[in-house]
C-alpha positions, 0 to 999 in steps of 0.5 A: 500500500502506497504511503500518503505524502504529508503536507502542502506542495508550497514553495518559496522562502520565508526570511525568519527573524529567529528569536534568541534561544531557539535552535535553527532546527526548531525554527524549521519544524515550527515553520513547517507546521505553520505552513503545513509544508511538505518540505522545509530546510534552513540555509545554514544554522544560527546558534540558539544565542543568535537572532536575525536573518534565517532564510528557510526554504520551502518546497522547490526552494530547497533545491537551491538552498546550497547556494545560500549556504555558500553566501556571505553573511553580516553580523552585529556582535556584542562581545564581553571583554574579560570573560572567557567561556568554553563555547566562546559565547554566553551560553557556555561555561565560564573558564576564566575572568580577567581584569579589562582595566582601561582598555584603549580603543586604539589598542582594539583597533590595532588588534582588529587588523589581524581579523580582516581580509584573508585569515585562518580560523580554528573552528570552535569545539562548539561549532557545527563542523563535523568530525567523522560525521558527527558535529563537534558541538555534540562531542564537546558536550560529551567532554571530548576535544578533537584536534582541528585544522585551521580553515581559510575564511575572508573577513570583508569588514570588521569594524567597531560599532560601539565600545564602552567599559567591557562591552565591544560591539562589532559589525562583521561581514564575512565569507561562509564558514566564519565563526564570530565566536572564534573571532571573539575568543581570538581577539580576547586572547590577543588583547590579553583579557579574554572575551566571548560573544554576549549577543549576536544578530545576523543582519544579512545572509546572501541576498536577504536583509533585515527589511525582508524579515518575518516574525512568528507573530507575523505568520500567526496573524497572516495565517488567521487571515488565510494569507500566510503564503503572501509572506513567502519570497519567490524561489528565484530570490535564493540566487537573486544576486546572479544575472538573468538569462531568458530563453524561449522556443528551441533553446528553452526546450533543449536546455530543459532536456539537460543540454547546453545552449547558445543564448544571445547576449548572455553573460560571458562567465559565471552562474546565471538565473534561468527564465523561460519566456511564456507569452509575455511572462518569464518563469524561473526554471533554475540555474545554469553556468556559462561554459568556456565556449559561451553556451549556457549549461543547466545545473539545477532545474525546476521542470 
């Protein structure tokens, strides 16, 4: 007997303003219930401590979540100087407290130079990096510590927003795989007083900004009005920063069969969004890559 499939076939992206104290997986499950959606996935987890931009992909949007996983992120992080924790954030156990004293702002500015540009980070034991298929944070909770290799990341911006007493607020724009808690720990050690992340808010993730945010209260209110799906952004926004290629007729037909095609006036390199022209409207059908000979090769399609 065939198993009945559960949930609606609803597709799009809800850019959740994740509340503090909630795991990314709990957020996924709550959104799945609210939308009665068959499939929901996140695009890179946020720690329970963190708030802000958490894009959740529903239905066909999950096919493109991998491109959000590799996108840049921006955070506003408040560090507490003088206190080191085992996790590098306020949810961890205090390991050491040191006197901050009259820390000169200029000293912090000089130290931040080492946390800009192309750098290497050793991931925290409380990160989601996996060792033999198991996340490091699960091992850390068991009291197990694994030797980790440094990994290259890029910090495009790391600037002081506010500094008063033992509180330092930074705005950090970084590449995928960057751990702000590691920046906090390493900066604290370099300053000689220790530090941890006291509060963290993600303000951008790929193409999504705080202007796109939706709260659970917003969802509940729209659900009562029968307009919940209006909160969803189109699937194409997952790759909204990429240029668009429009196809029609024979090129569209062959591309949907998996064949590279030549499209006049297409970009000469990189990844593109693909739209099929139907009458006067364009329909997003997936993403492609420009080959060396100028043809557009399909890479991920909705057909």
